[in-house]
DOLUMVO-97668 format. One record per residue: residue number from 1; residue in three letters; x, y, z of N, C-alpha, C in turn. Coordinates in steps of 0.05 Angstrom, whole numbers, plus 5000, padded with zeros to 4 digits. Last residue first. Layout:
BEGIN
PT  pos  code  n.px  n.py  n.pz  ca.px  ca.py  ca.pz  c.px  c.py  c.pz
PT  NUM   ALA     X     Y     Z      X      Y      Z     X     Y     Z
...
This chain:
BEGIN
PT  pos  code  n.px  n.py  n.pz  ca.px  ca.py  ca.pz  c.px  c.py  c.pz
PT  211   GLN  5138  6572  4198   5117   6562   4180  5112  6533  4186
PT  210   VAL  5165  6630  4221   5157   6604   4229  5134  6595  4211
PT  209   THR  5225  6669  4203   5196   6665   4205  5191  6636  4215
PT  208   VAL  5274  6722  4203   5266   6694   4206  5235  6693  4208
PT  207   LYS  5286  6774  4203   5299   6758   4182  5291  6729  4183
PT  206   GLU  5267  6801  4246   5255   6807   4220  5266  6791  4197
PT  205   LYS  5300  6782  4287   5272   6774   4286  5258  6780  4260
PT  204   ILE  5353  6798  4292   5347   6776   4273  5317  6770  4270
PT  203   GLU  5355  6840  4328   5370   6842   4304  5362  6821  4283
PT  202   ASP  5326  6824  4372   5316   6846   4356  5330  6849  4329
PT  201   PHE  5361  6784  4390   5335   6776   4379  5323  6799  4362
PT  200   LEU  5404  6814  4409   5408   6796   4385  5381  6788  4373
PT  199   ALA  5378  6840  4452   5391   6855   4431  5395  6838  4405
PT  198   ASP  5359  6798  4485   5340   6817   4472  5353  6832  4448
PT  197   GLY  5400  6740  4470   5387   6760   4487  5369  6778  4471
PT  196   ILE  5419  6679  4462   5403   6698   4446  5388  6716  4465
PT  195   GLY  5444  6649  4499   5461   6663   4481  5446  6682  4463
PT  194   LYS  5397  6597  4503   5419   6611   4516  5438  6623  4495
PT  193   ILE  5332  6605  4480   5358   6592   4475  5380  6609  4488
PT  192   GLU  5288  6635  4484   5290   6613   4504  5318  6600  4502
PT  191   LYS  5286  6668  4441   5297   6679   4466  5299  6659  4488
PT  190   LEU  5259  6638  4403   5288   6640   4401  5300  6651  4427
PT  189   GLU  5206  6646  4409   5218   6623   4423  5248  6624  4422
PT  188   ALA  5189  6685  4375   5198   6694   4402  5210  6671  4417
PT  187   VAL  5169  6660  4331   5197   6670   4329  5207  6677  4357
PT  186   SER  5132  6602  4349   5134   6630   4344  5163  6638  4343
PT  185   LYS  5138  6548  4349   5110   6558   4347  5110  6588  4341
PT  184   PHE  5184  6504  4320   5179   6530   4333  5151  6539  4328
PT  183   SER  5176  6433  4330   5176   6457   4313  5171  6482  4329
PT  182   GLY  5209  6405  4388   5192   6404   4365  5193  6430  4350
PT  181   HIS  5245  6405  4429   5219   6416   4435  5200  6415  4411
PT  180   GLN  5292  6380  4410   5281   6373   4437  5253  6382  4441
PT  179   ALA  5301  6402  4360   5300   6372   4363  5287  6364  4389
PT  178   ARG  5304  6456  4372   5282   6446   4354  5279  6416  4357
PT  177   TYR  5350  6457  4402   5325   6465   4415  5302  6454  4398
PT  176   ASP  5387  6441  4364   5383   6424   4387  5357  6430  4400
PT  175   LEU  5385  6486  4330   5377   6459   4320  5371  6440  4343
PT  174   ILE  5404  6524  4365   5377   6527   4354  5367  6501  4343
PT  173   ARG  5456  6505  4373   5437   6506   4396  5408  6509  4386
PT  172   GLN  5478  6512  4323   5474   6485   4332  5454  6484  4356
PT  171   ALA  5481  6568  4323   5463   6555   4304  5457  6526  4312
PT  170   LEU  5520  6574  4362   5493   6583   4368  5473  6571  4348
PT  169   ALA  5564  6552  4333   5556   6541   4359  5527  6549  4366
PT  168   PRO  5567  6583  4285   5561   6554   4284  5551  6543  4311
PT  167   GLY  5534  6646  4301   5556   6630   4292  5548  6601  4292
PT  166   ILE  5497  6701  4293   5494   6672   4298  5517  6658  4285
PT  165   GLY  5502  6754  4279   5508   6747   4307  5505  6718  4313
PT  164   PRO  5455  6748  4228   5474   6766   4242  5477  6757  4271
PT  163   LEU  5454  6685  4194   5440   6706   4208  5460  6723  4224
PT  162   THR  5482  6643  4173   5483   6668   4158  5469  6691  4172
PT  161   ASP  5472  6599  4204   5498   6612   4208  5500  6639  4193
PT  160   LEU  5426  6579  4184   5424   6595   4209  5450  6610  4214
PT  159   GLN  5448  6553  4140   5430   6575   4136  5428  6593  4161
PT  158   GLU  5478  6512  4165   5492   6532   4147  5474  6557  4143
PT  157   LEU  5439  6484  4192   5459   6497   4207  5473  6519  4190
PT  156   THR  5376  6497  4158   5399   6480   4165  5419  6497  4181
PT  155   ALA  5306  6506  4171   5333   6517   4166  5354  6497  4174
PT  154   THR  5255  6492  4184   5268   6476   4163  5297  6485  4158
PT  153   ASN  5238  6526  4224   5231   6497   4227  5243  6480  4205
PT  152   LEU  5251  6578  4211   5265   6565   4234  5259  6535  4236
PT  151   ASN  5261  6602  4149   5241   6586   4165  5256  6571  4186
PT  150   LEU  5282  6667  4135   5290   6640   4141  5270  6626  4158
PT  149   LYS  5254  6706  4083   5258   6701   4112  5264  6672  4116
PT  148   ALA  5275  6746  4028   5267   6721   4039  5272  6720  4069
PT  147   ALA  5297  6792  4010   5269   6794   4019  5260  6768  4033
PT  146   ALA  5349  6778  3995   5345   6799   4015  5317  6799  4027
PT  145   THR  5350  6705  3993   5351   6732   3981  5346  6752  4003
PT  144   LEU  5387  6644  3996   5370   6664   4009  5372  6691  3994
PT  143   PRO  5384  6589  3950   5398   6612   3962  5379  6632  3974
PT  142   ALA  5346  6530  3969   5353   6551   3950  5368  6574  3964
PT  141   SER  5375  6471  3999   5356   6493   3998  5365  6513  3977
PT  140   ASN  5415  6433  4005   5387   6425   4010  5368  6448  4010
PT  139   THR  5466  6481  4017   5458   6453   4015  5429  6448  4022
PT  138   VAL  5470  6538  3978   5465   6528   4005  5454  6499  4003
PT  137   VAL  5516  6572  3939   5497   6550   3940  5495  6540  3969
PT  136   ALA  5530  6631  3903   5531   6617   3928  5509  6595  3928
PT  135   SER  5526  6662  3858   5539   6635   3855  5539  6619  3881
PT  134   PRO  5504  6710  3873   5488   6692   3856  5500  6664  3854
PT  133   ASN  5504  6734  3936   5522   6725   3916  5507  6705  3898
PT  132   PRO  5461  6789  3954   5469   6761   3954  5487  6754  3931
PT  131   ALA  5457  6840  3987   5469   6837   3960  5479  6809  3957
PT  130   THR  5436  6832  4036   5424   6854   4019  5435  6853  3991
PT  129   LEU  5468  6794  4058   5441   6786   4050  5428  6807  4032
PT  128   ASN  5518  6802  4078   5515   6801   4049  5487  6795  4040
PT  127   ASN  5515  6797  4132   5520   6824   4122  5517  6825  4091
PT  126   ALA  5513  6743  4140   5488   6758   4142  5491  6786  4130
PT  125   THR  5556  6713  4089   5549   6721   4116  5523  6738  4116
PT  124   PRO  5553  6659  4043   5552   6688   4048  5544  6693  4077
PT  123   VAL  5592  6601  4064   5569   6613   4050  5568  6642  4057
PT  122   SER  5656  6569  4056   5637   6585   4071  5616  6597  4053
PT  121   THR  5696  6541  4032   5669   6528   4033  5648  6545  4046
PT  120   ALA  5741  6572  4033   5735   6557   4008  5707  6547  4008
PT  119   ARG  5745  6591  4084   5738   6610   4063  5730  6595  4037
PT  118   SER  5714  6546  4131   5737   6556   4117  5728  6574  4094
PT  117   PRO  5684  6545  4197   5683   6544   4168  5710  6554  4156
PT  116   VAL  5684  6504  4251   5698   6528   4242  5698  6527  4211
PT  115   VAL  5635  6483  4293   5645   6479   4266  5658  6504  4256
PT  114   ILE  5622  6455  4354   5632   6478   4341  5644  6471  4314
PT  113   LYS  5574  6434  4396   5589   6425   4372  5597  6450  4356
PT  112   ASP  5566  6426  4467   5566   6443   4443  5583  6431  4421
PT  111   GLY  5569  6398  4514   5557   6385   4491  5556  6401  4466
PT  110   ASP  5560  6452  4558   5568   6424   4555  5554  6411  4532
PT  109   GLN  5570  6516  4526   5555   6497   4543  5565  6469  4538
PT  108   LEU  5604  6579  4523   5599   6552   4514  5584  6536  4535
PT  107   ALA  5593  6646  4503   5596   6627   4525  5588  6599  4517
PT  106   LEU  5627  6681  4452   5603   6665   4459  5610  6646  4482
PT  105   THR  5668  6710  4433   5662   6714   4461  5638  6698  4470
PT  104   LEU  5670  6700  4378   5691   6689   4395  5686  6692  4425
PT  103   ASN  5627  6684  4335   5627   6701   4358  5646  6690  4378
PT  102   LEU  5643  6676  4266   5644   6665   4293  5643  6688  4314
PT  101   LYS  5649  6695  4216   5622   6685   4223  5621  6676  4252
PT  100   SER  5702  6707  4209   5683   6729   4208  5655  6721  4217
PT   99   LEU  5738  6667  4205   5729   6674   4232  5708  6696  4232
PT   98   ASP  5752  6617  4166   5737   6642   4163  5725  6649  4190
PT   97   ALA  5815  6587  4153   5792   6590   4170  5779  6617  4166
PT   96   GLU  5862  6578  4125   5838   6583   4109  5813  6587  4126
PT   95   ALA  5899  6567  4165   5902   6591   4150  5877  6598  4135
PT   94   GLN  5864  6541  4224   5881   6538   4200  5881  6565  4184
PT   93   VAL  5868  6559  4294   5854   6555   4269  5873  6553  4246
PT   92   GLY  5891  6522  4352   5888   6545   4335  5874  6538  4309
PT   91   GLY  5887  6476  4383   5912   6481   4367  5911  6505  4350
PT   90   ALA  5843  6476  4413   5843   6459   4390  5867  6463  4372
PT   89   LYS  5850  6517  4448   5857   6490   4458  5857  6470  4435
PT   88   GLN  5831  6559  4416   5859   6559   4424  5868  6531  4433
PT   87   LEU  5778  6546  4411   5795   6546   4387  5824  6545  4394
PT   86   ALA  5761  6551  4465   5760   6525   4451  5778  6524  4427
PT   85   ASP  5769  6605  4473   5784   6586   4489  5784  6559  4476
PT   84   ALA  5731  6628  4439   5760   6633   4434  5777  6613  4449
PT   83   LEU  5684  6614  4464   5690   6601   4439  5720  6605  4433
PT   82   ARG  5699  6608  4535   5687   6621   4512  5696  6606  4487
PT   81   ALA  5685  6577  4599   5701   6581   4575  5685  6594  4553
PT   80   ASP  5666  6564  4648   5663   6592   4640  5678  6598  4614
PT   79   SER  5680  6511  4656   5651   6517   4651  5647  6546  4642
PT   78   ASP  5739  6493  4620   5726   6503   4644  5697  6512  4637
PT   77   LEU  5739  6435  4576   5743   6463   4582  5730  6471  4608
PT   76   LYS  5760  6384  4535   5751   6390   4562  5759  6419  4568
PT   75   LEU  5740  6367  4468   5757   6381   4487  5744  6383  4514
PT   74   THR  5743  6326  4411   5728   6332   4436  5747  6344  4456
PT   73   GLY  5769  6354  4349   5762   6332   4368  5746  6343  4391
PT   72   PRO  5824  6381  4311   5796   6376   4317  5791  6353  4336
PT   71   GLN  5873  6417  4309   5870   6393   4325  5840  6389  4331
PT   70   ASN  5869  6462  4275   5892   6444   4273  5889  6418  4287
PT   69   VAL  5807  6475  4240   5825   6477   4263  5847  6457  4261
PT   68   ALA  5759  6478  4205   5786   6489   4199  5802  6495  4224
PT   67   GLY  5724  6424  4234   5727   6444   4213  5756  6453  4210
PT   66   SER  5707  6420  4304   5714   6409   4278  5716  6431  4258
PT   65   VAL  5700  6405  4372   5709   6425   4352  5718  6411  4327
PT   64   THR  5657  6394  4424   5669   6382   4401  5676  6404  4381
PT   63   VAL  5663  6397  4496   5654   6408   4471  5669  6394  4448
PT   62   SER  5647  6391  4563   5659   6377   4540  5646  6388  4515
PT   61   ILE  5667  6426  4623   5647   6419   4603  5662  6405  4580
PT   60   GLN  5680  6428  4694   5688   6426   4666  5665  6418  4648
PT   59   THR  5685  6471  4750   5674   6448   4737  5681  6450  4707
PT   58   VAL  5727  6493  4801   5720   6496   4773  5709  6470  4762
PT   57   SER  5735  6529  4856   5725   6503   4848  5714  6506  4819
PT   56   LYS  5786  6561  4886   5768   6562   4863  5761  6534  4855
PT   55   GLN  5813  6552  4933   5805   6579   4927  5784  6579  4905
PT   54   ALA  5827  6499  4932   5807   6507   4952  5797  6535  4945
PT   53   ALA  5865  6498  4891   5840   6482   4888  5819  6491  4907
PT   52   GLN  5905  6529  4912   5890   6539   4889  5864  6524  4885
PT   51   THR  5903  6531  4984   5912   6519   4958  5894  6530  4936
PT   50   ALA  5917  6583  5028   5897   6565   5016  5908  6555  4989
PT   49   PRO  5971  6582  5073   5959   6593   5049  5940  6573  5036
PT   48   ARG  5959  6577  5142   5969   6564   5118  5956  6576  5093
PT   47   THR  5976  6624  5190   5956   6611   5174  5968  6599  5149
PT   46   PRO  6015  6616  5249   6013   6625   5221  5992  6610  5206
PT   45   LEU  5986  6627  5312   5998   6608   5293  5995  6618  5265
PT   44   GLN  6004  6679  5354   5984   6669   5335  5998  6651  5315
PT   43   THR  6018  6684  5424   6028   6682   5396  6006  6669  5379
PT   42   VAL  6018  6722  5479   6001   6706   5462  6012  6706  5434
PT   41   VAL  6048  6726  5540   6053   6731   5512  6035  6712  5496
PT   40   VAL  6042  6757  5600   6032   6735   5585  6034  6742  5555
PT   39   GLN  6084  6774  5653   6074   6781   5627  6066  6756  5612
PT   38   ARG  6068  6774  5722   6081   6761   5699  6068  6770  5673
PT   37   PRO  6076  6824  5770   6058   6809   5752  6074  6798  5728
PT   36   GLU  6120  6812  5825   6114   6828   5801  6096  6811  5783
PT   35   ASP  6108  6807  5893   6111   6792   5868  6103  6810  5845
PT   34   ARG  6094  6837  5938   6121   6842   5927  6125  6828  5900
PT   33   ARG  6046  6819  5953   6046   6845   5941  6073  6851  5929
PT   32   LEU  6059  6770  5976   6044   6770   5952  6045  6798  5938
PT   31   LEU  6086  6786  6023   6100   6772   6002  6086  6773  5975
PT   30   TYR  6044  6811  6051   6067   6826   6044  6083  6813  6021
PT   29   ILE  6009  6768  6059   6000   6791   6043  6024  6807  6034
PT   28   ILE  6041  6736  6092   6033   6726   6066  6025  6749  6048
PT   27   GLY  6045  6769  6138   6069   6762   6123  6063  6752  6094
PT   26   ILE  5992  6771  6155   6005   6796   6146  6030  6790  6130
PT   25   VAL  5986  6717  6168   5969   6729   6147  5982  6754  6136
PT   24   ILE  6023  6713  6211   6026   6696   6187  6010  6708  6164
PT   23   ALA  6001  6748  6249   6027   6753   6238  6032  6738  6212
PT   22   LEU  5953  6722  6260   5952   6748   6248  5979  6755  6235
PT   21   ASN  5973  6676  6285   5959   6673   6260  5957  6700  6245
PT   20   LEU  5994  6700  6331   6011   6685   6313  5998  6682  6285
PT   19   VAL  5950  6722  6356   5971   6740   6347  5989  6726  6327
PT   18   PHE  5921  6676  6367   5910   6696   6349  5931  6714  6338
PT   17   MET  5956  6650  6403   5949   6637   6377  5938  6657  6357
PT   16   ALA  5954  6686  6445   5979   6681   6432  5974  6668  6404
PT   15   VAL  5900  6682  6460   5911   6708   6451  5937  6704  6435
PT   14   TYR  5899  6630  6478   5882   6638   6454  5893  6664  6442
PT   13   LEU  5932  6634  6522   5939   6616   6500  5924  6623  6475
PT   12   ARG  5905  6669  6556   5931   6677   6545  5938  6659  6521
PT   11   TYR  5860  6656  6582   5857   6665   6554  5884  6671  6541
PT   10   PRO  5870  6645  6636   5860   6623   6619  5859  6630  6589
PT    9   LYS  5890  6697  6654   5908   6674   6651  5896  6652  6633
PT    8   LEU  5859  6740  6666   5864   6735   6638  5881  6710  6633
PT    7   PRO  5856  6744  6722   5831   6736   6708  5836  6730  6678
PT    6   ASP  5899  6720  6770   5899   6735   6744  5875  6726  6727
PT    5   PRO  5893  6729  6841   5888   6713   6817  5888  6731  6792
PT    4   ILE  5946  6744  6883   5922   6755   6870  5917  6740  6844
PT    3   THR  5965  6705  6940   5969   6712   6911  5943  6722  6899
PT    2   PRO  5979  6728  7009   5962   6715   6989  5967  6725  6960
PT    1   MET  6037  6718  7044   6021   6738   7031  6004  6725  7008
């Protein structure tokens, strides 16, 4: 009896390979879907506290303190220091120091020369100009009267110190300005000096002159 040829026989191997590969892919997909997602934990490294030096960069200035202080000399201070800071670093003031003429909140500059007067040698303050002390003596000049105006081009540190709001440090700045720029051409030049604002200028402009 003759055998009937099978038309699919040449393709059976390919079909078997396809089925096998399909089964492998399905198995891999099944295994992957069974895996639980892993948790990822992110930790943050602790930040190091900034050092004090990094937080604040401070420059220093050099000032000279003399007069009625316990430790006169040249001092190193922070650039934002005030007159009160300089006096404190100079060991404080002596018992005979006259602080009535000092502006303790005055901002200092590098190279400032601070002279702290004593009661024994102090001259009349600006508040006494309306009733001058007849016995007061100002070095190298006649005593100021209520009507007299102070000549900015010849005034001494002691005379400038008698103006309202002008202490020894600010008086020294006026002398330094005069030495660097020559004689004052007008009273308004005072506003070019650090520490003399509009309010202070208005207070002293009628008490000074330029000759």
